[in-house]
DSSP file (Angstrom, degrees, kcal/mol; ACC not computed):
  #  RESIDUE AA STRUCTURE BP1 BP2  ACC     N-H-->O    O-->H-N    N-H-->O    O-->H-N    TCO  KAPPA ALPHA  PHI   PSI    X-CA   Y-CA   Z-CA
    1    1 A M              0   0    0      0, 0.0    22,-1.8     0, 0.0     2,-0.3   0.000 360.0 360.0 360.0 143.1   25.6  -42.3   19.0
    2    2 A R  E     -A   22   0A   0     20,-0.2     2,-0.4    21,-0.1    20,-0.2  -0.764 360.0-152.8-104.4 147.4   28.9  -44.2   18.7
    3    3 A D  E     -A   21   0A   0     18,-2.8    18,-2.1    -2,-0.3     2,-0.4  -0.974  15.1-132.8-120.1 130.9   30.0  -47.0   21.0
    4    4 A Y  E     +A   20   0A   0     -2,-0.4    45,-0.4    16,-0.2     2,-0.3  -0.687  32.0 171.8 -88.2 134.5   33.7  -47.8   21.6
    5    5 A I  E     -A   19   0A   0     14,-3.1    14,-2.4    -2,-0.4     2,-0.3  -0.876  26.7-128.3-135.0 164.5   34.8  -51.4   21.4
    6    6 A S  E     -AB  18  47A   0     41,-2.6    41,-2.8    -2,-0.3     2,-0.5  -0.885  17.2-135.8-112.2 148.9   38.0  -53.5   21.4
    7    7 A L  E     -AB  17  46A   0     10,-3.0    10,-1.2    -2,-0.3     9,-1.2  -0.929  20.9-159.7-106.6 124.7   38.9  -56.1   18.8
    8    8 A E  E     -AB  15  45A   0     37,-3.1    37,-2.4    -2,-0.5     7,-0.2  -0.873  19.6-118.8-109.5 133.6   40.3  -59.3   20.3
    9    9 A C  E  >  - B   0  44A   0      5,-2.8     4,-1.1    -2,-0.4    35,-0.2  -0.485  14.6-150.0 -67.1 132.9   42.4  -61.9   18.3
   10   10 A T  T  4 S+     0   0    0     33,-2.3    -1,-0.1    -2,-0.2    34,-0.1   0.701  92.2  50.9 -78.6 -18.8   40.6  -65.3   18.2
   11   11 A K  T  4 S+     0   0    0     32,-0.3    -1,-0.1     3,-0.1    33,-0.1   0.936 129.2  10.9 -84.1 -51.3   43.9  -67.1   18.1
   12   12 A C  T  4 S-     0   0    0      2,-0.1    -2,-0.1     0, 0.0    -1,-0.1   0.652  92.3-126.0-106.4 -18.5   45.9  -65.7   21.0
   13   13 A G     <  +     0   0    0     -4,-1.1     2,-0.2     1,-0.3    -3,-0.1   0.490  58.0 141.7  88.6   3.1   43.2  -63.6   22.8
   14   14 A N        -     0   0    0     -6,-0.1    -5,-2.8     1,-0.1     2,-0.9  -0.538  52.9-129.5 -78.6 144.8   45.1  -60.3   22.9
   15   15 A R  E     +A    8   0A   0     -7,-0.2    -7,-0.2    -2,-0.2    -1,-0.1  -0.837  39.4 162.1 -95.6 104.8   43.1  -57.1   22.4
   16   16 A N  E     +     0   0A   0     -9,-1.2     2,-0.3    -2,-0.9    -1,-0.2   0.721  51.3  42.5 -99.1 -25.5   45.0  -55.3   19.6
   17   17 A Y  E     -A    7   0A   0    -10,-1.2   -10,-3.0    16,-0.0     2,-0.4  -0.928  54.4-158.8-130.5 148.2   42.7  -52.7   18.2
   18   18 A R  E     +A    6   0A   0     -2,-0.3     2,-0.3   -12,-0.2   -12,-0.2  -0.985  27.0 152.2-121.6 137.8   40.1  -50.1   19.5
   19   19 A T  E     -A    5   0A   0    -14,-2.4   -14,-3.1    -2,-0.4     2,-0.3  -0.890  34.0-120.0-149.8 177.9   37.4  -48.8   17.3
   20   20 A S  E     -A    4   0A   0     -2,-0.3     2,-0.3   -16,-0.2   -16,-0.2  -0.914  23.3-176.6-125.5 155.5   33.9  -47.4   17.4
   21   21 A K  E     -A    3   0A   0    -18,-2.1   -18,-2.8    -2,-0.3     2,-0.1  -0.966  38.1 -83.0-146.0 162.8   30.7  -48.5   15.8
   22   22 A Q  E     -A    2   0A   0     -2,-0.3   -20,-0.2   -20,-0.2     0, 0.0  -0.416  31.4-143.2 -65.5 137.5   27.1  -47.4   15.6
   23   23 A T  S    S+     0   0    0    -22,-1.8     2,-0.2    -2,-0.1    -1,-0.1   0.815  77.0  82.4 -75.1 -29.6   25.0  -48.4   18.6
   24   24 A R  S    S-     0   0    0    -23,-0.3    -2,-0.1    -3,-0.0     0, 0.0  -0.539  97.8 -28.9 -79.1 139.4   21.8  -49.1   16.6
   25   25 A G  S    S+     0   0    0     -2,-0.2     0, 0.0     1,-0.0     0, 0.0   0.205  82.8  98.4  57.9-174.5   21.4  -52.4   14.8
   26   26 A G        -     0   0    0      2,-0.0     3,-0.1     3,-0.0     2,-0.0   0.337  60.9-111.4  74.9 151.2   24.1  -54.7   13.5
   27   27 A G        -     0   0    0      1,-0.2     2,-0.2     0, 0.0     0, 0.0  -0.002  59.5 -39.8 -95.8-155.0   25.6  -57.7   15.1
   28   28 A K        -     0   0    0      1,-0.1     2,-0.4    -2,-0.0    -1,-0.2  -0.495  63.2-117.4 -73.3 141.4   29.0  -58.4   16.4
   29   29 A L        -     0   0    0     -2,-0.2    17,-1.7    -3,-0.1     2,-0.4  -0.667  33.0-179.5 -84.0 130.5   31.9  -56.9   14.4
   30   30 A E  E     +C   45   0A   0     -2,-0.4     2,-0.3    15,-0.2    15,-0.2  -0.984   6.6 168.3-132.9 121.7   34.4  -59.5   12.9
   31   31 A L  E     -C   44   0A   0     13,-2.4    13,-3.5    -2,-0.4     2,-0.8  -0.959  37.0-124.8-132.5 149.3   37.3  -58.3   10.9
   32   32 A K  E     +C   43   0A   0     -2,-0.3     2,-0.3    11,-0.2    11,-0.2  -0.855  48.7 161.2 -93.3 109.8   40.5  -60.0    9.6
   33   33 A K  E     -C   42   0A   0      9,-2.1     9,-2.5    -2,-0.8     2,-0.4  -0.784  43.6 -91.9-127.4 166.8   43.3  -57.9   11.0
   34   34 A Y  E     -C   41   0A   0     -2,-0.3     2,-0.6     7,-0.3     7,-0.2  -0.673  31.9-156.3 -83.5 130.9   47.1  -58.3   11.5
   35   35 A C  E  >> -C   40   0A   0      5,-2.6     4,-1.8    -2,-0.4     5,-1.1  -0.941   5.7-159.4-107.9 120.3   48.1  -59.5   15.0
   36   36 A K  T  45S+     0   0    0     -2,-0.6    -1,-0.1     1,-0.2     5,-0.0   0.709  92.4  53.2 -73.4 -18.6   51.6  -58.5   16.0
   37   37 A F  T  45S+     0   0    0      1,-0.1    -1,-0.2     3,-0.1    -2,-0.0   0.870 118.1  33.9 -81.7 -39.1   51.8  -61.3   18.6
   38   38 A C  T  45S-     0   0    0      2,-0.2    -2,-0.2     4,-0.0    -1,-0.1   0.674  99.3-138.6 -84.0 -20.0   50.8  -64.1   16.1
   39   39 A R  T  <5S+     0   0    0     -4,-1.8     2,-0.3     1,-0.2    -3,-0.2   0.889  70.1  87.0  58.1  43.6   52.6  -62.4   13.2
   40   40 A A  E   <S- C   0  35A   0     -5,-1.1    -5,-2.6    -7,-0.1     2,-0.6  -0.976  89.1 -92.1-158.0 164.0   49.7  -63.2   10.9
   41   41 A H  E     + C   0  34A   0     -2,-0.3     2,-0.3    -7,-0.2    -7,-0.3  -0.780  56.4 167.1 -83.1 119.1   46.4  -62.0    9.7
   42   42 A T  E     - C   0  33A   0     -9,-2.5    -9,-2.1    -2,-0.6     2,-0.4  -0.827  42.1 -86.2-129.8 167.1   43.8  -63.5   12.0
   43   43 A L  E     - C   0  32A   0     -2,-0.3   -33,-2.3   -11,-0.2     2,-0.5  -0.609  39.6-162.0 -76.0 129.6   40.1  -63.0   12.7
   44   44 A H  E     -BC   9  31A   0    -13,-3.5   -13,-2.4    -2,-0.4     2,-0.3  -0.962   5.6-160.3-114.8 129.8   39.4  -60.4   15.3
   45   45 A K  E     -BC   8  30A   0    -37,-2.4   -37,-3.1    -2,-0.5   -15,-0.2  -0.777  25.9 -97.0-111.6 155.4   36.0  -60.3   17.1
   46   46 A E  E     +B    7   0A   0    -17,-1.7     2,-0.3    -2,-0.3   -39,-0.2  -0.459  40.8 175.6 -71.7 134.4   34.3  -57.5   19.0
   47   47 A K  E     -B    6   0A   0    -41,-2.8   -41,-2.6    -2,-0.2     2,-0.0  -0.987  31.5-113.0-133.9 145.4   34.6  -57.4   22.8
   48   48 A K              0   0    0     -2,-0.3   -43,-0.1   -43,-0.2     0, 0.0  -0.297 360.0 360.0 -70.3 163.0   33.3  -54.8   25.1
   49   49 A K              0   0    0    -45,-0.4    -1,-0.1    -2,-0.0   -44,-0.1   0.530 360.0 360.0 -46.7 360.0   35.8  -52.6   27.0
């Protein structure tokens, strides 16, 4: 089963991306993505809806 999550920029706090991940196992998802508000590649962390 898949769980839908949002990715939040750690620099400005905006939620820019939505994705899904496996519900079993694994920790929090952290990806380096582009933030259009910061205009830079920043770390985005998983937040629930």
